[in-house]
N, C-alpha and C positions, 0 to 999 in steps of 0.2 A: 809441543808434539803430543800426539795421541798415543795411548798405550793399547795394544791389542790384548785380548783376554789371555793370550799365551804369555804375556809379559814383555814382549818385544815392542819396541817403539815403531810407530807408524810414521811414514814420511809426510812431508808437506803436500805431496801430490795427492795422497788419500784425503787429507783435510780439505784440499781445494775441490776435489770431486764431491765431497760431502756438502760443502757450502753451495756448490752449483746445484746439486740435487735439491737442497732445501729451498733455494731461491726459485727453482723451476716449480717445485711443489706449491710454494706460496703464490706464485703468479698464476698457476693453474687453478688453485683454490679461489683466488680473487676473481678470476675470469668466470668461473662457474657460478659464484655468488652473484656477480653482476648480471650474468645471463638469466639466472633464475629471477632476479629482481625485475628485469625488463619483461620477461614472460609473465610474471605475476601481475605487473602493472597493466599489461595489455589485456590479460584475462579479466582483471577487475574492471577495466574500462568497458569491455564487451558485456560483462555481467550487468553493469549499471545501465548500459544502453538498452539491454533486453528488459530490465526491470522498469525503466522509464516507459518503454513501449507498452509493456503489459499494464502498467499503471494507467496510461492513456486509454487503452482499450477498456479497462475496468471502469474508468471514469465515464466513458461514453455509455457503457451498459447501465451504469448507475443513473446517469442523467435520463436515459430512455425510460427506465423503470419509474423514476420520480415523476416524469411527465405523465406517464400512464396513470400512476396513482393519484396525481393531482387532478387529472381529468375525471377520474372516477369520483373523487371527493367533491369536485365542483358539481358534478351531476347529482350526487346524493344531496348536497346542500340545496341545490335548486329545487329538487323534489320536496324536500322537507319544508322549504320556504313556501312553496305552493300549498302544501297541506296545512301549514299554520295559518295562511291567509284564509283558506276555506273554513277552518275551525273558528277563526276570529269573526268571520262574516256570520257564521252560524250563531256564535255566542252573542253577537250584536242583535240578532233577530229574536232570541229567546225572551228577553224582557218585553218586547213588543207583543209577542204571542201570549205571554202571561197576562199582560194588560187586557188584551182582547178577550181572553178566556174569562178573566174576572168580570169584565163588562158584560159578556154574554150570560154569565151565571147570575149576575145582578138583575138582568132583565127578566129572567124566568122566575 
């Protein structure tokens, strides 16, 4: 039996009501925790879906930029290749010109 603060004994009925209140409180608490867990899981799933979608968009943007920069690089490389070929052709003709100059100087 329970004792009240005044010192008198409380009956079994009070103890039974107390037990019922505790059980109801525990059930309510468990239901609240389960509800929050379900909501949290749903929010997490939605967040991951949004992040995946954003990641796909960012990947597409990055791919587009990479293609653009690769095209620019290819164009620059082609231009440089043409310039090197012109330079090499000029470099091949210099010894021929030097020989002609030497020959012409020798004739005079």
